[in-house]
C-alpha positions in Angstrom: -5.0 141.8 41.1 -3.9 145.1 42.7 -1.8 143.9 45.6 2.0 143.7 45.3 3.2 140.2 44.6 6.7 139.8 43.3 7.3 136.1 43.8 5.5 132.8 44.1 5.1 130.9 47.3 7.6 128.4 48.6 7.7 125.2 46.6 7.2 126.6 43.1 10.6 126.7 41.5 12.3 124.7 44.2 11.4 121.3 42.8 10.7 121.8 39.1 7.1 121.0 38.1 5.1 120.5 41.3 1.4 119.7 42.2 -0.5 122.3 44.3 -1.0 119.6 47.0 2.7 119.2 47.3 3.1 123.0 47.6 0.5 123.0 50.4 2.4 120.2 52.2 5.7 122.2 51.9 4.0 125.4 53.2 2.0 123.6 55.9 -1.3 125.1 54.7 -4.6 123.9 53.4 -4.6 122.9 49.7 -7.4 125.3 48.9 -5.3 128.3 49.8 -2.6 127.1 47.4 -5.1 126.5 44.6 -6.3 130.1 44.9 -2.7 131.4 45.0 -1.7 129.4 42.0 -4.7 130.6 40.0 -3.8 134.2 40.8 -0.2 133.7 39.9 -1.2 132.1 36.6 -3.5 135.0 35.8 -0.5 137.4 36.6 1.9 135.4 34.3 4.2 134.1 37.1 3.4 130.4 36.7 2.2 128.0 34.1 -0.1 125.1 35.0 -0.2 122.0 32.8 -2.0 118.7 33.1 -0.2 116.1 35.2 0.4 113.2 32.8 0.3 110.7 35.7 -2.9 112.1 37.1 -5.1 114.1 34.7 -7.2 115.4 37.7 -4.2 117.4 38.9 -2.0 120.1 37.4 1.7 120.7 37.5 2.9 124.2 38.4 6.1 125.7 37.0 7.6 129.1 37.1 7.5 131.3 34.1 10.5 133.6 33.2 8.6 136.5 34.9 8.0 134.3 38.0 11.7 133.4 38.2 12.7 137.0 37.9 10.2 138.1 40.6 11.5 135.4 42.9 15.1 136.5 42.3 14.1 140.2 43.0 12.3 139.2 46.2 15.2 137.1 47.5 17.6 140.0 46.8 15.3 142.5 48.5 14.9 140.2 51.5 18.6 139.7 51.9 19.3 143.4 51.7 16.6 144.1 54.3 17.8 141.4 56.7 21.4 142.8 56.4 20.0 146.2 57.5 18.1 144.6 60.4 21.1 142.8 61.9 23.7 145.4 60.9 24.7 146.2 64.5 24.3 142.7 65.9 27.4 140.7 66.8 28.1 137.3 65.2 26.9 135.3 68.3 23.5 137.0 68.2 23.1 136.2 64.5 24.2 132.6 65.1 21.7 132.3 67.9 18.9 133.7 65.7 19.8 131.2 63.0 19.7 128.3 65.5 16.3 129.4 66.8 14.8 129.9 63.3 16.0 126.4 62.4 14.5 125.0 65.6 11.2 126.8 64.7 11.3 125.3 61.2 11.8 121.8 62.5 9.0 122.2 65.0 6.6 123.5 62.3 7.6 120.5 60.1 7.0 118.0 62.9 3.5 119.5 63.6 2.6 119.4 59.9 3.7 115.8 59.7 1.4 114.9 62.7 -1.5 116.7 61.2 
């Protein structure tokens, strides 16, 4: 894989071992997309996939040490970039952005639940 990937998608590492279908639900995407991402991440050494003892047809995905480190680096990078983006904003503008992003997240969750 030649593209830059420094962290796994949302869901992996947030909840311990997790099924790809649960990751898809958390991301609001089709399970086939997550299956492909997990396979790529496993090939790159960022996640381990083991058989689910409660459902042998499914796997459980966990972060490797490299995956945890990549996720930490990506989070740190993102926070530094965000700080630069809002450096000259006043606190009311940042608070309003936070409120709107939260509202967007709730709207996305509601749509995903209905689908």
